[in-house]
C-alpha positions as a printed NumPy array, in Angstrom:
array([[114.869,  77.715, 128.06 ],
       [113.778,  78.514, 131.605],
       [111.42 ,  81.365, 132.297],
       [113.37 ,  84.69 , 132.231],
       [114.165,  85.801, 135.765],
       [115.225,  89.469, 135.483],
       [111.857,  91.164, 135.334],
       [110.566,  94.738, 135.659],
       [107.037,  95.967, 136.264],
       [105.27 ,  97.83 , 133.421],
       [101.997,  99.777, 133.748],
       [ 99.666, 100.376, 130.803],
       [ 97.473, 103.404, 130.055],
       [ 94.453, 101.714, 131.628],
       [ 96.397, 100.792, 134.781],
       [ 97.01 ,  97.2  , 133.697],
       [100.258,  95.872, 135.173],
       [102.556,  93.298, 133.639],
       [106.1  ,  92.03 , 133.943],
       [108.718,  92.545, 131.237],
       [111.91 ,  90.573, 130.761],
       [114.395,  90.586, 127.9  ],
       [115.943,  87.446, 126.411],
       [117.567,  86.122, 123.243],
       [116.05 ,  83.721, 120.733],
       [118.509,  81.594, 118.719],
       [118.18 ,  81.431, 114.928],
       [119.248,  78.455, 112.82 ],
       [122.52 ,  80.185, 111.816],
       [123.49 ,  80.972, 115.43 ],
       [122.435,  84.637, 115.359],
       [120.591,  85.739, 118.512],
       [117.525,  87.987, 118.141],
       [116.561,  90.004, 121.212],
       [112.955,  90.092, 122.406],
       [110.897,  91.279, 125.358],
       [108.439,  88.963, 127.074],
       [105.446,  90.584, 128.795],
       [103.517,  88.428, 131.293],
       [100.395,  89.213, 133.339],
       [100.903,  90.446, 136.902],
       [ 99.034,  87.66 , 138.634],
       [ 99.625,  84.527, 140.624],
       [100.53 ,  81.284, 138.922],
       [102.672,  80.397, 135.965],
       [100.237,  78.405, 133.84 ],
       [101.198,  78.354, 130.147],
       [ 99.415,  80.962, 128.022],
       [ 99.047,  81.786, 124.334],
       [101.687,  84.202, 123.042],
       [101.033,  87.229, 120.833],
       [104.142,  88.021, 118.787],
       [105.097,  91.248, 117.056],
       [108.353,  91.453, 115.092],
       [109.669,  94.892, 114.122],
       [112.673,  96.619, 112.536],
       [111.732,  99.897, 114.251],
       [112.858,  99.173, 117.815],
       [110.905,  96.814, 120.042],
       [110.56 ,  99.463, 122.788],
       [110.089, 102.59 , 120.661],
       [106.636, 104.153, 120.134],
       [105.217, 104.257, 116.607],
       [102.822, 106.775, 115.097],
       [100.303, 104.063, 114.198],
       [ 99.662, 103.478, 117.932],
       [ 97.881, 106.847, 118.246],
       [ 94.454, 106.818, 119.909],
       [ 91.6  , 109.276, 120.381],
       [ 91.974, 111.135, 123.667],
       [ 95.691, 110.315, 124.022],
       [ 98.087, 113.025, 122.844],
       [101.015, 110.704, 122.084],
       [101.617, 107.306, 120.504],
       [101.529, 104.407, 122.943],
       [104.726, 102.507, 123.623],
       [104.97 ,  98.799, 122.811],
       [105.057,  98.18 , 126.562],
       [101.681,  99.929, 126.996],
       [100.199,  97.931, 124.124],
       [101.529,  94.707, 125.63 ],
       [100.253,  95.599, 129.109],
       [ 96.72 ,  95.989, 127.732],
       [ 96.837,  92.619, 125.967],
       [ 98.227,  90.775, 128.987],
       [ 95.1  ,  91.874, 130.836],
       [ 93.266,  89.143, 128.903],
       [ 95.765,  86.51 , 130.055],
       [ 98.062,  86.524, 127.05 ],
       [101.806,  86.657, 127.085],
       [103.171,  89.163, 124.562],
       [106.554,  89.077, 122.822],
       [108.077,  92.094, 121.035],
       [111.156,  91.205, 118.98 ],
       [113.818,  93.234, 117.144],
       [114.362,  91.939, 113.619],
       [117.817,  90.784, 112.557],
       [120.365,  93.599, 112.511],
       [117.944,  96.095, 114.06 ],
       [117.565,  97.291, 117.636],
       [119.548,  95.011, 119.94 ],
       [119.452,  91.923, 117.712],
       [122.563,  90.459, 116.147],
       [123.202,  89.942, 112.456],
       [122.952,  92.084, 109.338],
       [119.643,  93.627, 108.271],
       [118.557,  92.855, 104.708],
       [115.139,  94.319, 104.113],
       [112.432,  91.633, 103.758],
       [114.686,  88.689, 102.835],
       [115.593,  87.306, 106.289],
       [112.127,  87.465, 107.781],
       [110.782,  84.083, 106.656],
       [113.337,  81.888, 108.38 ],
       [113.814,  84.236, 111.341],
       [110.064,  84.471, 111.882],
       [109.598,  80.718, 111.558],
       [112.411,  80.017, 114.043],
       [110.957,  82.554, 116.471],
       [107.419,  81.127, 116.357],
       [108.61 ,  77.555, 116.782],
       [110.943,  78.483, 119.636],
       [108.193,  80.395, 121.458],
       [105.68 ,  77.597, 120.966],
       [108.022,  75.099, 122.616],
       [108.641,  77.108, 125.814],
       [107.09 ,  75.926, 129.057],
       [105.377,  79.313, 129.576],
       [103.596,  79.08 , 126.204],
       [100.639,  76.737, 125.709],
       [101.793,  75.979, 122.167],
       [ 99.756,  78.695, 120.44 ],
       [101.451,  81.722, 118.888],
       [ 99.373,  84.523, 117.384],
       [100.989,  87.271, 115.319],
       [100.188,  90.942, 114.79 ],
       [101.794,  93.997, 113.232],
       [101.474,  96.914, 110.837],
       [103.359,  97.445, 107.562],
       [106.753,  95.754, 107.989],
       [105.189,  94.035, 111.   ],
       [102.647,  92.555, 108.579],
       [105.224,  91.672, 105.91 ],
       [107.104,  89.521, 108.43 ],
       [103.898,  87.588, 109.193],
       [103.302,  86.607, 105.571],
       [106.975,  85.662, 105.319],
       [106.978,  83.299, 108.3  ],
       [103.575,  81.829, 107.384],
       [105.029,  80.847, 103.994],
       [107.208,  78.274, 105.809],
       [104.244,  76.705, 107.696],
       [105.245,  76.916, 111.39 ],
       [103.168,  74.407, 113.339],
       [102.707,  76.715, 116.352],
       [101.246,  79.62 , 114.343],
       [ 97.605,  79.856, 115.416],
       [ 96.233,  83.136, 114.026],
       [ 97.3  ,  86.38 , 112.328],
       [ 96.355,  90.04 , 112.196],
       [ 98.06 ,  91.686, 109.207],
       [ 97.554,  95.45 , 109.097],
       [ 98.575,  97.366, 105.936],
       [100.995,  94.815, 104.601],
       [101.999,  91.192, 104.155],
       [103.194,  91.102, 100.553],
       [101.008,  89.112,  98.196],
       [103.527,  90.169,  95.544],
       [106.043,  92.871,  96.373],
       [106.775,  93.183,  92.661],
       [103.175,  94.248,  91.963],
       [102.517,  96.35 ,  95.079],
       [105.028,  97.619,  97.612],
       [108.356,  97.663,  95.784],
       [107.259,  97.953,  92.184],
       [103.974,  98.547,  90.393],
       [103.445,  97.733,  86.741],
       [107.213,  97.334,  86.413],
       [107.948, 100.856,  87.696],
       [110.025, 101.193,  90.87 ],
       [108.319, 102.746,  93.914],
       [110.588, 105.524,  95.167],
       [109.17 , 105.262,  98.684],
       [111.736, 102.485,  98.984],
       [114.387, 105.162,  98.434],
       [113.008, 107.658, 100.958],
       [112.582, 104.805, 103.481],
       [116.196, 103.734, 102.974],
       [117.498, 107.298, 103.402],
       [115.591, 107.714, 106.651],
       [116.444, 104.358, 108.201],
       [120.041, 104.118, 107.019],
       [120.575, 107.279, 109.088],
       [119.452, 105.287, 112.162],
       [121.535, 102.229, 111.366],
       [124.596, 100.917, 113.172],
       [126.762, 102.01 , 110.251],
       [125.523, 105.583, 110.681],
       [126.743, 105.636, 114.269],
       [130.367, 105.487, 113.167],
       [130.307, 108.246, 110.523],
       [130.031, 112.001, 110.843],
       [126.457, 113.209, 111.432],
       [126.702, 115.423, 108.342],
       [126.932, 112.286, 106.201],
       [123.481, 111.134, 107.294],
       [121.604, 114.381, 107.932],
       [119.903, 115.191, 104.622],
       [117.585, 118.17 , 104.248],
       [114.402, 118.062, 102.163],
       [116.242, 119.862,  99.351],
       [119.052, 117.306,  99.552],
       [116.602, 114.429,  99.238],
       [114.917, 116.054,  96.247],
       [118.268, 116.354,  94.49 ],
       [119.179, 112.728,  95.162],
       [115.729, 111.495,  94.073],
       [116.156, 113.337,  90.775],
       [119.541, 111.625,  90.308],
       [118.008, 108.146,  90.678],
       [119.098, 105.465,  89.848],
       [122.264, 105.62 ,  91.923],
       [125.539, 103.781,  91.562],
       [127.102, 101.594,  94.221],
       [129.371, 103.601,  96.476],
       [128.135, 106.892,  95.017],
       [124.847, 107.311,  96.84 ],
       [123.761, 109.306,  99.909],
       [123.588, 106.023, 101.862],
       [126.939, 104.571, 100.781],
       [128.033, 104.857, 104.437],
       [125.521, 102.041, 105.141],
       [126.493,  99.38 , 102.556],
       [123.832,  96.854, 103.585],
       [121.068,  99.394, 102.928],
       [122.596, 100.561,  99.674],
       [123.068,  96.988,  98.459],
       [119.495,  95.765,  98.948],
       [118.031,  98.994,  97.543],
       [120.103,  98.841,  94.366],
       [119.361,  95.127,  94.053],
       [115.598,  95.771,  94.23 ],
       [115.946,  98.36 ,  91.5  ],
       [118.161,  96.211,  89.268],
       [115.676,  93.307,  89.378],
       [113.339,  95.183,  87.077],
       [111.509,  92.133,  85.661],
       [109.565,  89.521,  87.63 ],
       [112.558,  87.263,  88.219],
       [113.108,  84.555,  90.827],
       [114.289,  87.335,  93.135],
       [110.664,  88.452,  93.533],
       [109.429,  84.9  ,  94.124],
       [111.381,  84.486,  97.351],
       [109.796,  83.912, 100.739],
       [109.068,  87.338, 102.188],
       [108.24 ,  88.961,  98.864],
       [105.648,  86.651,  97.298],
       [102.98 ,  85.373,  99.666],
       [100.744,  84.477,  96.726],
       [103.202,  81.805,  95.678],
       [103.059,  80.161,  99.121],
       [ 99.355,  80.285, 100.057],
       [ 99.176,  76.495,  99.947],
       [101.897,  76.362, 102.629],
       [100.294,  78.89 , 104.987],
       [ 98.934,  77.146, 108.1  ],
       [ 95.138,  76.898, 108.023],
       [ 94.52 ,  79.488, 110.743],
       [ 92.147,  82.472, 111.105],
       [ 93.436,  85.788, 109.791],
       [ 92.449,  89.462, 109.496],
       [ 93.673,  91.704, 106.676],
       [ 93.373,  95.501, 107.05 ],
       [ 94.159,  98.301, 104.623],
       [ 92.923, 101.7  , 103.43 ],
       [ 91.906, 103.183, 100.103],
       [ 94.932, 105.494, 100.279],
       [ 97.342, 102.845, 101.561],
       [ 99.826, 101.227,  99.131],
       [ 98.831,  97.769, 100.388],
       [ 95.147,  97.749,  99.371],
       [ 95.797,  95.266,  96.581],
       [ 97.959,  93.183,  98.934],
       [ 95.174,  92.921, 101.538],
       [ 92.555,  92.053,  98.908],
       [ 94.745,  89.422,  97.245],
       [ 95.677,  87.835, 100.58 ],
       [ 92.034,  87.736, 101.641],
       [ 90.883,  86.25 ,  98.346],
       [ 93.739,  83.76 ,  98.07 ],
       [ 93.524,  82.471, 101.631],
       [ 89.713,  82.343, 101.561],
       [ 89.947,  79.918,  98.654],
       [ 92.873,  77.901,  99.996],
       [ 91.834,  77.532, 103.663],
       [ 88.866,  76.461, 105.782],
       [ 89.595,  78.862, 108.651],
       [ 87.852,  82.229, 108.842],
       [ 89.456,  85.078, 106.873],
       [ 88.356,  88.706, 107.25 ],
       [ 89.013,  91.859, 105.235],
       [ 88.668,  95.458, 106.5  ],
       [ 89.039,  98.379, 104.077],
       [ 88.636, 101.974, 105.293],
       [ 89.207, 105.43 , 103.764],
       [ 92.614, 105.673, 105.396],
       [ 96.214, 106.384, 104.617],
       [ 98.852, 103.984, 105.928],
       [ 97.983, 103.009, 109.508],
       [ 95.776, 106.087, 110.068],
       [ 92.703, 104.077, 111.007],
       [ 91.693, 106.519, 113.788],
       [ 91.751, 109.59 , 111.516],
       [ 88.68 , 110.854, 109.666],
       [ 90.614, 112.488, 106.833],
       [ 93.126, 111.519, 104.176],
       [ 94.962, 114.5  , 102.735],
       [ 92.54 , 117.325, 101.904],
       [ 89.377, 115.207, 102.156],
       [ 87.317, 114.295, 105.23 ],
       [ 85.107, 111.218, 105.432],
       [ 83.248, 111.941, 108.657],
       [ 83.266, 110.638, 112.209],
       [ 81.843, 107.278, 111.113],
       [ 84.906, 106.518, 109.001],
       [ 87.301, 105.438, 111.76 ],
       [ 87.964, 101.915, 112.926],
       [ 86.734, 102.92 , 116.386],
       [ 83.345, 103.993, 115.058],
       [ 82.809, 100.605, 113.441],
       [ 84.443,  97.886, 115.496],
       [ 85.721,  98.697, 118.981],
       [ 86.508, 101.59 , 121.33 ],
       [ 90.058, 101.675, 119.94 ],
       [ 92.628,  99.615, 118.071],
       [ 93.84 ,  98.076, 121.329],
       [ 90.38 ,  96.713, 122.071],
       [ 90.009,  95.605, 118.45 ],
       [ 93.11 ,  93.412, 118.673],
       [ 92.269,  92.153, 122.146],
       [ 88.793,  91.03 , 121.038],
       [ 90.178,  89.271, 117.96 ],
       [ 92.884,  87.38 , 119.83 ],
       [ 90.558,  86.574, 122.726],
       [ 88.147,  84.916, 120.306],
       [ 91.043,  82.833, 118.967],
       [ 92.235,  81.956, 122.464],
       [ 88.775,  80.842, 123.563],
       [ 87.968,  79.048, 120.347],
       [ 84.64 ,  80.859, 120.303],
       [ 82.959,  82.751, 117.474],
       [ 84.266,  86.267, 117.035],
       [ 82.041,  89.29 , 117.644],
       [ 84.024,  91.887, 115.687],
       [ 82.817,  91.278, 112.156],
       [ 79.305,  90.956, 110.812],
       [ 80.579,  89.581, 107.476],
       [ 83.765,  88.422, 105.811],
       [ 84.349,  91.864, 104.301],
       [ 83.697,  95.219, 105.934],
       [ 84.434,  98.186, 103.688],
       [ 83.849, 101.92 , 103.697],
       [ 82.003, 103.249, 100.648],
       [ 83.368, 106.769, 100.199],
       [ 81.14 , 109.604,  98.996],
       [ 77.737, 111.164,  99.476],
       [ 78.854, 113.823, 101.943],
       [ 77.878, 116.869,  99.896],
       [ 81.286, 118.481,  99.437],
       [ 81.105, 121.381, 101.894],
       [ 84.252, 122.616, 103.634],
       [ 84.903, 121.398, 107.162],
       [ 86.153, 123.699, 109.923],
       [ 89.655, 122.501, 109.046],
       [ 89.177, 123.517, 105.407],
       [ 88.875, 119.991, 104.012],
       [ 86.28 , 118.853, 101.503],
       [ 83.634, 116.719, 103.222],
       [ 83.232, 113.625, 101.057],
       [ 81.517, 111.443, 103.662],
       [ 80.634, 107.793, 103.239],
       [ 79.308, 104.764, 105.086],
       [ 80.293, 101.24 , 106.084],
       [ 79.049,  98.283, 104.048],
       [ 79.421,  94.517, 104.417],
       [ 79.767,  91.594, 102.058],
       [ 80.605,  87.899, 102.311],
       [ 83.097,  88.317,  99.481],
       [ 85.192,  90.8  ,  97.507],
       [ 84.165,  92.348,  95.276],
       [ 80.648,  92.382,  96.753],
       [ 77.769,  90.418,  95.306],
       [ 76.088,  92.481,  92.602],
       [ 79.213,  94.114,  91.162],
       [ 79.257,  94.072,  87.369],
       [ 81.861,  95.47 ,  85.022],
       [ 80.777,  98.452,  82.936],
       [ 82.74 ,  99.782,  79.929],
       [ 83.158, 103.559,  79.697],
       [ 84.687, 104.555,  76.379],
       [ 87.205, 107.259,  75.564],
       [ 85.867, 109.545,  72.833],
       [ 87.528, 112.212,  70.705],
       [ 87.2  , 115.6  ,  72.356],
       [ 87.889, 114.227,  75.839],
       [ 84.487, 112.644,  76.428],
       [ 84.011, 109.569,  78.653],
       [ 80.788, 107.683,  78.035],
       [ 79.198, 104.207,  78.388],
       [ 78.422, 104.437,  74.665],
       [ 81.018, 103.137,  72.206],
       [ 82.122, 106.015,  69.962],
       [ 80.392, 105.853,  66.591],
       [ 83.33 , 107.396,  64.744],
       [ 86.187, 106.338,  62.534],
       [ 89.493, 105.571,  64.194],
       [ 91.034, 108.609,  65.85 ],
       [ 93.679, 109.425,  68.439],
       [ 94.851, 112.   ,  70.966],
       [ 98.538, 112.726,  71.372],
       [100.863, 114.137,  74.011],
       [104.607, 114.384,  74.551],
       [106.331, 112.978,  77.614],
       [109.686, 114.51 ,  78.518],
       [111.551, 112.556,  81.26 ],
       [113.311, 115.782,  82.262],
       [109.917, 117.265,  83.184],
       [107.922, 114.388,  84.67 ],
       [104.239, 114.477,  85.534],
       [103.962, 115.257,  89.282],
       [102.603, 113.146,  92.106],
       [ 99.561, 114.705,  93.8  ],
       [ 98.409, 112.403,  96.605],
       [ 97.497, 108.755,  96.174],
       [ 98.293, 105.507,  97.967],
       [101.65 , 106.511,  99.422],
       [103.552, 105.854, 102.619],
       [107.142, 106.459, 103.759],
       [107.522, 109.149, 101.104],
       [108.122, 112.121, 103.36 ],
       [109.335, 114.778, 102.856],
       [108.931, 114.669,  99.059],
       [105.436, 113.121,  98.751],
       [102.413, 112.369, 100.907],
       [ 99.459, 110.058, 100.535],
       [ 95.764, 110.8  , 100.561],
       [ 92.995, 112.439,  98.563],
       [ 93.817, 115.883,  97.192],
       [ 92.414, 118.4  ,  94.784],
       [ 94.386, 117.741,  91.625],
       [ 96.281, 121.012,  91.274],
       [ 99.721, 121.851,  89.919],
       [101.939, 124.746,  91.026],
       [103.482, 126.588,  88.061],
       [106.488, 128.751,  88.914],
       [107.862, 131.636,  86.872],
       [111.64 , 131.27 ,  87.017],
       [112.336, 134.951,  86.4  ],
       [109.813, 136.553,  88.75 ],
       [109.739, 133.638,  91.216],
       [105.95 , 133.972,  91.304],
       [103.739, 130.901,  91.248],
       [100.173, 130.109,  90.264],
       [ 98.118, 126.987,  90.974],
       [ 96.273, 125.5  ,  88.005],
       [ 94.337, 122.261,  87.37 ],
       [ 96.645, 119.315,  86.823],
       [ 94.897, 118.258,  83.613],
       [ 96.083, 121.459,  81.901],
       [ 99.597, 120.053,  81.631],
       [100.504, 119.37 ,  78.022],
       [101.985, 115.97 ,  78.896],
       [ 98.61 , 114.462,  79.78 ],
       [ 95.161, 113.875,  78.313],
       [ 91.881, 113.484,  80.143],
       [ 88.402, 112.152,  79.422],
       [ 85.368, 113.198,  81.431],
       [ 81.748, 112.135,  81.604],
       [ 78.776, 114.424,  81.453],
       [ 77.309, 115.251,  84.883],
       [ 75.873, 111.999,  86.203],
       [ 72.086, 111.733,  86.181],
       [ 72.135, 109.129,  88.971],
       [ 74.537, 107.97 ,  91.674],
       [ 77.162, 105.468,  90.488],
       [ 78.976, 103.248,  93.021],
       [ 82.372, 102.01 ,  91.788],
       [ 83.389,  99.114,  94.055],
       [ 86.265,  96.823,  93.137],
       [ 89.323,  96.952,  90.89 ],
       [ 89.039,  99.331,  87.885],
       [ 91.136,  98.692,  84.796],
       [ 92.088, 100.824,  81.805],
       [ 92.088,  99.126,  78.391],
       [ 94.047, 101.192,  75.881],
       [ 95.406, 101.025,  72.378],
       [ 98.557, 103.156,  72.286],
       [101.574, 103.867,  70.128],
       [104.787, 105.735,  70.857],
       [107.714, 107.246,  69.025],
       [109.974, 105.635,  71.66 ],
       [111.058, 102.037,  72.192],
       [109.661, 102.116,  75.734],
       [107.518, 104.465,  77.8  ],
       [105.177, 104.382,  80.791],
       [101.398, 104.548,  80.869],
       [ 99.964, 106.145,  84.026],
       [ 96.295, 106.8  ,  84.75 ],
       [ 94.092, 107.928,  87.615],
       [ 90.381, 107.824,  88.347],
       [ 88.884, 111.103,  89.627],
       [ 85.584, 112.115,  91.228],
       [ 84.919, 115.64 ,  89.949],
       [ 82.672, 117.814,  92.108],
       [ 80.642, 120.57 ,  90.427],
       [ 81.313, 124.205,  91.395],
       [ 79.819, 125.249,  94.732],
       [ 80.04 , 128.059,  97.255],
       [ 82.692, 126.056,  99.137],
       [ 84.63 , 125.188,  95.99 ],
       [ 83.838, 127.74 ,  93.253],
       [ 85.989, 125.887,  90.705],
       [ 84.79 , 122.445,  91.717],
       [ 87.064, 119.81 ,  93.24 ],
       [ 88.753, 116.975,  91.345],
       [ 89.431, 114.224,  93.913],
       [ 91.784, 111.325,  93.188],
       [ 90.219, 107.923,  93.858],
       [ 92.762, 105.341,  92.609],
       [ 95.62 , 105.198,  90.1  ],
       [ 98.079, 102.836,  88.424],
       [101.108, 102.664,  86.138],
       [102.462, 100.209,  83.565],
       [105.918, 100.174,  81.99 ],
       [104.997,  99.365,  78.417],
       [107.828,  96.861,  77.938],
       [105.757,  94.602,  80.252],
       [102.564,  94.755,  78.184],
       [102.796,  90.97 ,  77.599],
       [103.76 ,  90.056,  81.161],
       [106.26 ,  91.054,  83.814],
       [108.584,  88.153,  82.983],
       [108.689,  89.023,  79.298],
       [109.907,  92.596,  78.637],
       [109.848,  93.609,  74.995],
       [110.768,  96.791,  73.202],
       [108.067,  98.736,  71.413],
       [108.357,  99.227,  67.684],
       [107.993, 102.987,  67.242],
       [104.583, 104.099,  65.993],
       [103.132, 100.581,  66.229],
       [ 99.773, 100.275,  67.989],
       [ 99.679,  98.02 ,  71.057],
       [ 96.874,  96.904,  73.339],
       [ 97.465,  97.454,  77.076],
       [ 95.518,  96.668,  80.242],
       [ 96.442,  98.619,  83.383],
       [ 94.737,  97.459,  86.595],
       [ 94.362,  99.956,  89.434],
       [ 94.155,  99.019,  93.127],
       [ 90.683,  98.353,  94.511],
       [ 88.481, 101.184,  95.698],
       [ 84.909, 101.93 ,  96.776],
       [ 83.486, 105.338,  95.888],
       [ 79.997, 106.694,  95.31 ],
       [ 80.067, 109.15 ,  92.399],
       [ 77.039, 111.257,  93.218],
       [ 74.465, 112.638,  90.834],
       [ 75.802, 115.83 ,  89.292],
       [ 79.441, 114.746,  89.629],
       [ 81.624, 113.732,  86.705],
       [ 83.868, 110.7  ,  86.302],
       [ 87.256, 111.674,  84.925],
       [ 90.128, 109.57 ,  83.593],
       [ 93.528, 111.293,  83.399],
       [ 96.338, 109.691,  81.374],
       [100.045, 110.579,  81.435],
       [103.399, 108.777,  81.248],
       [104.897, 109.379,  84.688],
       [103.987, 110.008,  88.315],
       [107.067, 111.445,  89.994],
       [108.374, 111.123,  92.674],
       [106.085, 108.22 ,  93.51 ],
       [107.588, 106.121,  90.715],
       [110.95 , 106.223,  88.997],
       [111.212, 108.008,  85.665],
       [111.154, 106.003,  82.451],
       [113.755, 107.568,  80.166],
       [111.981, 106.096,  77.115],
       [115.159, 104.171,  76.242],
       [115.442, 100.433,  75.587],
       [116.86 ,  98.108,  76.752],
       [118.733,  99.044,  79.954],
       [117.468, 102.107,  81.763],
       [119.785, 101.472,  84.73 ],
       [123.098, 102.038,  82.973],
       [122.221, 104.966,  80.74 ],
       [121.595, 108.584,  81.616],
       [120.335, 109.202,  78.108],
       [116.671, 110.082,  77.69 ],
       [114.407, 110.912,  74.779],
       [111.072, 112.674,  74.506],
       [108.27 , 110.232,  73.672],
       [105.346, 111.251,  71.489],
       [102.562, 109.018,  72.778],
       [ 99.183, 108.445,  71.15 ],
       [ 95.998, 107.027,  72.677],
       [ 93.962, 105.486,  69.853],
       [ 90.17 , 105.679,  69.923],
       [ 87.198, 104.148,  68.139],
       [ 86.853, 101.539,  65.405],
       [ 89.443,  98.803,  65.895],
       [ 90.767, 100.629,  68.96 ],
       [ 87.902, 100.895,  71.486],
       [ 89.967, 102.334,  74.354],
       [ 87.896, 102.281,  77.535],
       [ 87.934, 101.95 ,  81.304],
       [ 86.241,  98.991,  82.964],
       [ 84.477, 100.244,  86.089],
       [ 83.16 ,  97.702,  88.628],
       [ 79.651,  99.05 ,  89.288],
       [ 77.846,  97.898,  92.407],
       [ 74.214,  97.269,  91.478],
       [ 72.997,  97.461,  95.08 ],
       [ 72.264, 101.116,  94.408],
       [ 69.177, 101.526,  92.224],
       [ 70.499, 104.699,  90.623],
       [ 73.494, 102.99 ,  89.048],
       [ 73.698, 102.712,  85.283]])
C-alpha cells in the first residue's frame, strides 16, 4: 500500500507536531480494520519503526489511564502519538474488529490473535516501516498483545504489556478458582450500551441506573434473550458463553485467553510487564514474566506497584495512601509518556535500556506509621525494591497454623483434632470490600480498604458500620502483635482441611494487615492485602470437577495473587475465611452438578478442621532480607 495521502497536522501537549492519516488494514477474512498512522513532522520519508496500539475503546478517544501529574484531563491518543513521534517513530492506533470504525463483529478476546498478527505483518511490510513493529497498551490493549504474540509474527520486535496480557484468563481475568468474575458482567453492560446494536434501540433499553445494575447482578446467571443486554446479541452471547464454560475446557486454551500455553511460540523479543497489587492482573504479569524469562533469551522486565488498574500515577488505592514515592513517575521517568518513549527508544537503537536497574522492580508496601493523611486516608507508606527474579532471592515459605480460638501462629497446634464452623447462605452472600478489581463500577471498586460492613435495620432504616469479621458466615484467625517486622513477598497460599453439608461450596480467604488502635484510628485498621477463591468442585484440578460427599473432609490449596507487604512490629496478621465474595465473584448456590440451570440454593454448613491430621495453615512467603523477620 502506498503512503496515506490525506493527512492532518496534530500537536501534542509538549508542542510536538506530527501528521495523522487514516487507512484500512485488510484481515485474512476480508474484513477491514481502521487505523490512524502518525508520522513525525520533518523532512524525508525514510522508513521508521512502528509502535502499534490496538483498542476496543475508540482509537481517537481519551482514556482515564492516560492521566498525568499537572494535566487536568486524560491525554488523547493523538497527543500520546505526537510525543512518541518526536523520537522518530511512526505510531499506529487501530480500532479492534467491530469497534470504532472497523468492520466485522466484536467478540471479546477471541478475534485478537489473528487480527493482531495480520496487522503486525501488514505494517511490517509497508515501505514507510523499517520492518520493526513494537506494541503497547493497557488492559485490553495488553491482552491483544499476548494474543498476537502467540501466533509468532516475524515483524514483532518488542512489547510493553500494562495490566494485562492473559497468561490464563480462566485463572485470572475471567474466572478465578473456578468462580466467575462479575466484572465481566459490569463491563458488558457498560460497553454494550456503546455498541452499534445500542444505536438502533431506544435509549431507555441501554441506560441502566446503579440500582438497576444491582438487581441484574443479583439475578445472575442470565438466560439468552432475557438479559439487560439482549439488544446487543454479540455481547450477550460471548458473556453467557464465558459463564457456561465453567471448567478449564478447550475454550480457555484458545489464542487470546491462554498465553501460558503459547510461550514457546512468542517471538524472542524484549518485553515489559506492569501491574499493581490491587490490579486483577498481578498474577498474569508475574506468570508472563516468569514464563518468558525461562523460554526466551531477550530481556524481560517486571514492574509491580501499589496501584489499582492503570492508576500508576496515583499515590493511593482506595482508603490507603502509599506516599509520593509510590508512583511510576517517582521511580522511572517524569511521566508514563517518557517511560514508554525511553523503553521503545532503547529497542529502536539496540542499546542497553536505562529504565530498570534489575529484572524486577517492586514496591514493598508498609512502614508508613498509619497516621491519617489530609485526605483522610491511612498512610501505609512503602519503598521500591529490586530483584533479578520473582519472588526475590531470600524468600522462604513459612507455615502459620490455624488454631482453635481464632489464633494464627507459626507453631503447629498441640491439640487434638478440632474444627470451627460457619453457615453460608447464598441468599445473603459475604460482601466485597475492596481488592484487585477493575471495571466493576458502580457496584464494586478496587483498592485497600478498612474491612467494615454496613448493617441496615429494615424497619428503622438506620445503619451501623461494624467490622467485617463479625459476620456469622465467616471465621478469622489472627496472630499476636508481631515482635518484629515481617515482610511477605510473593504468592501466599491457604492449605485447609474442610468439610461441608453441601455437595459443592466456595472457599474464599483474604490476608489482612491489622493496625493497632491509635489516635488516628481508635479501633485500629484492618487493611486487605490479597485474597483468593476456590470452587470446591475443582479441588483436584480445574479440568476435573467433582461433587463433595457431605461431611467428608477434603484437603484444599487456595493460592492468592502475589503481593509485597511489610507487616510492622505491633501489627497482627489476620486470615479471614468465608464462602463468597459478592459482587466480585458469582454466587455458588451449593448445588451440584449444574449451577447454571437451577435457581435452587441450599445453606451450606462448612467446617474448617484444625490440628492433628488436619494441620490447616497459610504458607506465607517471607523475605529474609529484613533481619527482623521470623
